[in-house]
MARTIVO-111833 format. One record per residue: x, y, z of N, C-alpha, C in turn; residue in three letters; residue number from 1. Coordinates in nm, 3 decimals. Atoms other than C-alpha are relative to their C-alpha. Layout:
BEGIN
X;Y;Z;X;Y;Z;X;Y;Z;ALA;NUM
...
//
This chain:
BEGIN
0.039;0.042;-0.120;4.550;0.111;-1.462;-0.137;-0.056;0.010;MET;1
0.129;0.081;0.020;4.268;-0.121;-1.375;-0.052;0.005;0.146;LEU;2
0.074;0.011;-0.132;4.015;-0.103;-1.052;-0.016;-0.150;0.003;LYS;3
0.025;0.126;-0.021;4.048;-0.462;-0.923;-0.088;-0.032;0.118;ILE;4
0.076;0.028;-0.108;3.879;-0.451;-0.590;-0.050;0.114;0.087;TYR;5
0.049;-0.110;-0.090;3.678;-0.243;-0.344;-0.083;-0.071;0.102;SER;6
0.068;0.057;-0.110;3.532;-0.301;-0.005;-0.023;0.129;0.099;ASP;7
0.032;-0.131;-0.093;3.388;-0.082;0.272;0.107;-0.004;0.110;GLU;8
-0.122;0.012;-0.100;3.684;-0.197;0.508;0.126;0.025;-0.049;SER;9
-0.117;-0.052;0.030;4.003;-0.014;0.479;0.058;-0.112;0.024;PHE;10
-0.087;0.097;-0.029;4.164;-0.317;0.660;-0.009;-0.110;-0.116;VAL;11
0.024;0.115;0.104;4.026;-0.565;0.388;0.082;0.031;-0.130;GLN;12
-0.062;-0.032;0.133;4.146;-0.358;0.093;0.151;0.019;0.011;VAL;13
-0.150;0.007;-0.036;4.491;-0.319;0.263;0.055;-0.145;0.009;HIS;14
-0.037;0.125;-0.023;4.506;-0.680;0.341;0.018;-0.072;-0.151;HIS;15
-0.017;0.061;0.137;4.430;-0.767;-0.038;0.130;0.069;-0.083;ILE;16
-0.121;-0.053;0.069;4.695;-0.512;-0.145;0.124;-0.064;0.039;LYS;17
-0.121;0.083;-0.049;4.957;-0.686;0.073;0.019;-0.136;-0.048;ASN;18
-0.001;0.133;0.061;4.862;-1.014;-0.054;0.043;-0.005;-0.142;LEU;19
-0.033;-0.013;0.147;4.899;-0.909;-0.414;0.144;0.025;-0.005;LEU;20
-0.136;-0.033;0.000;5.219;-0.735;-0.338;0.090;-0.108;0.041;GLU;21
-0.100;0.099;-0.020;5.365;-1.041;-0.190;0.012;-0.094;-0.109;SER;22
0.001;0.067;0.127;5.297;-1.210;-0.526;0.054;0.092;-0.129;HIS;23
-0.056;-0.108;0.114;5.486;-0.911;-0.712;-0.098;0.043;-0.089;ASN;24
0.090;-0.065;0.105;5.176;-0.765;-0.851;-0.021;0.146;0.068;ILE;25
0.022;-0.144;-0.064;5.198;-0.383;-0.787;-0.140;0.063;-0.014;ASP;26
0.134;-0.078;0.022;4.883;-0.184;-0.702;0.000;0.095;0.100;CYS;27
0.022;-0.112;-0.092;4.764;0.126;-0.532;-0.139;0.012;0.040;THR;28
0.129;-0.026;-0.063;4.473;0.242;-0.330;-0.045;0.132;-0.047;THR;29
0.055;-0.126;0.032;4.237;0.522;-0.405;-0.130;-0.005;0.094;ARG;30
0.128;-0.034;-0.067;3.925;0.688;-0.228;0.017;-0.033;0.140;ASN;31
0.007;0.020;-0.144;4.067;0.635;0.125;-0.055;0.112;0.081;GLU;32
0.043;-0.110;-0.086;3.965;0.977;0.229;-0.152;0.049;-0.037;GLY;33
0.144;-0.050;0.042;3.602;0.972;0.088;-0.081;-0.023;0.095;LEU;34
0.111;0.052;-0.103;3.428;0.809;0.383;-0.091;0.119;0.071;SER;35
0.078;-0.119;-0.069;3.329;1.155;0.509;-0.112;0.053;-0.102;SER;36
0.106;-0.038;0.099;3.118;1.205;0.181;-0.124;-0.122;0.016;LEU;37
0.125;0.105;0.004;2.895;0.886;0.271;-0.120;0.071;0.048;ALA;38
0.147;-0.080;-0.041;2.531;1.018;0.276;-0.013;0.087;-0.100;GLY;39
0.012;-0.108;0.116;2.614;1.283;0.016;-0.004;-0.077;-0.130;GLU;40
-0.013;0.098;0.130;2.697;1.019;-0.263;-0.031;-0.146;0.052;VAL;41
0.025;0.158;-0.035;2.608;0.640;-0.258;0.144;-0.040;0.074;PRO;42
-0.117;0.043;-0.085;2.829;0.482;0.015;0.077;-0.076;-0.078;SER;43
-0.090;0.074;0.068;2.983;0.234;-0.215;0.086;0.085;-0.095;THR;44
-0.069;-0.107;0.081;3.110;0.521;-0.427;0.130;0.061;0.083;GLU;45
-0.128;-0.056;-0.106;3.323;0.624;-0.106;0.084;-0.125;0.067;CYS;46
-0.065;0.120;-0.040;3.466;0.269;-0.051;0.145;0.025;-0.050;TRP;47
-0.145;0.000;0.059;3.842;0.244;-0.077;0.015;-0.110;-0.105;PRO;48
-0.011;0.088;0.120;3.953;0.095;-0.401;0.147;-0.040;-0.013;GLU;49
-0.127;0.044;0.037;4.251;-0.112;-0.505;0.014;-0.003;-0.159;LEU;50
-0.022;0.002;0.152;4.398;-0.045;-0.863;0.131;-0.082;-0.041;TRP;51
-0.093;0.063;0.049;4.629;-0.254;-1.055;0.093;0.101;-0.064;LEU;52
-0.083;-0.085;0.073;4.941;-0.087;-1.196;0.011;-0.057;-0.129;ILE;53
-0.010;0.053;0.148;4.991;-0.327;-1.488;-0.131;-0.095;-0.028;ASP;54
0.149;0.080;0.053;4.645;-0.440;-1.645;0.049;-0.151;-0.038;ASP;55
-0.031;0.140;0.035;4.830;-0.761;-1.764;-0.017;-0.089;0.112;ARG;56
0.017;0.079;-0.133;4.824;-0.904;-1.417;-0.129;-0.030;0.047;LYS;57
0.144;0.006;-0.059;4.445;-0.893;-1.388;-0.018;-0.141;0.024;GLU;58
0.020;0.133;-0.032;4.411;-1.250;-1.419;0.055;-0.062;0.106;GLN;59
-0.075;0.041;-0.118;4.666;-1.354;-1.163;-0.048;0.068;0.119;ALA;60
0.057;-0.068;-0.117;4.535;-1.081;-0.929;-0.150;-0.059;0.044;ALA;61
0.121;0.036;-0.027;4.180;-1.194;-0.961;-0.003;-0.155;0.066;MET;62
-0.034;0.127;-0.057;4.287;-1.556;-0.888;0.028;0.001;0.133;ALA;63
-0.046;-0.015;-0.148;4.461;-1.450;-0.567;-0.107;0.049;0.094;ILE;64
0.104;-0.052;-0.082;4.161;-1.256;-0.448;-0.110;-0.087;0.015;ILE;65
0.105;0.102;-0.012;3.917;-1.530;-0.520;0.049;-0.121;0.096;ALA;66
-0.047;0.113;-0.101;4.144;-1.791;-0.329;-0.015;0.067;0.128;GLU;67
0.010;-0.053;-0.143;4.153;-1.532;-0.029;-0.137;0.009;0.037;SER;68
0.141;-0.019;-0.041;3.774;-1.508;-0.029;-0.029;-0.140;0.034;LYS;69
0.033;0.137;-0.056;3.757;-1.892;-0.028;0.069;-0.045;0.127;LEU;70
-0.073;0.045;-0.122;4.008;-1.928;0.243;-0.092;0.074;0.125;ASP;71
0.071;-0.054;-0.104;3.798;-1.676;0.460;-0.127;-0.047;0.028;ARG;72
0.124;0.060;-0.017;3.474;-1.840;0.392;0.016;-0.144;0.071;SER;73
-0.037;0.122;-0.055;3.625;-2.183;0.484;0.010;0.021;0.142;ALA;74
-0.038;-0.005;-0.153;3.740;-2.059;0.822;-0.131;0.048;0.092;GLN;75
0.091;-0.037;-0.062;3.407;-1.917;0.897;-0.112;-0.107;0.011;LYS;76
0.101;0.096;-0.040;3.186;-2.192;1.067;-0.040;0.030;0.156;SER;77
0.071;-0.012;-0.161;2.968;-2.198;1.397;0.092;-0.099;0.065;ASP;78
-0.081;0.083;-0.098;3.160;-2.340;1.704;-0.064;-0.023;0.105;TRP;79
0.072;0.009;-0.127;3.080;-2.469;2.018;0.121;0.014;0.105;VAL;80
-0.088;-0.053;-0.107;3.241;-2.322;2.331;0.066;-0.125;0.090;CYS;81
-0.040;0.108;-0.079;3.480;-2.585;2.489;-0.006;0.000;0.144;ALA;82
0.009;-0.010;-0.155;3.425;-2.462;2.844;-0.154;-0.024;0.038;LYS;83
0.127;0.005;-0.051;3.044;-2.427;2.853;-0.107;-0.063;-0.105;CYS;84
0.087;0.075;0.127;2.916;-2.599;2.532;-0.112;0.075;-0.075;ASP;85
0.099;-0.086;0.062;2.734;-2.296;2.404;0.035;0.013;-0.148;GLU;86
-0.025;0.012;0.143;2.672;-2.299;2.026;0.029;0.185;-0.037;LYS;87
-0.038;-0.131;0.025;2.844;-1.961;1.889;0.012;0.021;-0.158;ILE;88
-0.009;-0.025;0.135;2.811;-1.811;1.541;0.138;0.013;-0.046;GLU;89
-0.112;-0.017;0.067;3.097;-1.807;1.307;0.108;0.133;0.034;ALA;90
-0.075;-0.127;-0.006;3.188;-1.432;1.317;0.032;0.046;0.151;GLU;91
-0.036;-0.017;-0.141;3.231;-1.435;1.696;0.118;-0.083;0.034;PHE;92
-0.127;0.051;-0.055;3.563;-1.513;1.848;0.004;-0.034;0.144;GLU;93
0.016;0.013;-0.153;3.461;-1.502;2.215;-0.143;-0.069;0.035;ILE;94
0.141;0.049;-0.048;3.171;-1.704;2.389;-0.063;0.097;0.066;CYS;95
0.061;-0.094;-0.031;2.906;-1.477;2.450;-0.062;-0.049;0.156;TRP;96
0.050;0.057;-0.119;2.802;-1.703;2.756;0.092;0.001;0.108;GLN;97
-0.090;0.004;-0.119;3.122;-1.741;2.954;0.123;0.078;-0.014;CYS;98
-0.121;-0.069;0.030;3.377;-1.538;2.777;0.129;-0.059;-0.042;GLY;99
-0.102;0.055;0.062;3.608;-1.792;2.656;0.030;0.033;-0.150;SER;100
-0.053;-0.011;0.138;3.813;-1.766;2.338;-0.036;-0.118;-0.073;LEU;101
0.020;0.112;0.103;3.745;-1.960;2.032;0.094;-0.120;0.007;ARG;102
//
């Protein structure tokens, strides 16, 4: 087995797991219960991890993960509210000025 991915977000780790499994790449998660140790040990050591079952699929898995990261970064761009013309940073889905959705 080979550790292929780790992130502070359980949601992101499970998203990548689902993405890999949709491409017939079996994997398993570890460290999901370690968040309570944060502060006692370095926080990155407590992050959930994704491990490949078959090491031979590493290259394919890494390509899928890299493509996923590119897709996320391409979607993140600042936007202008259609209702009030306020410029909003990419990470926000709701206008802070008027409450309209992106």
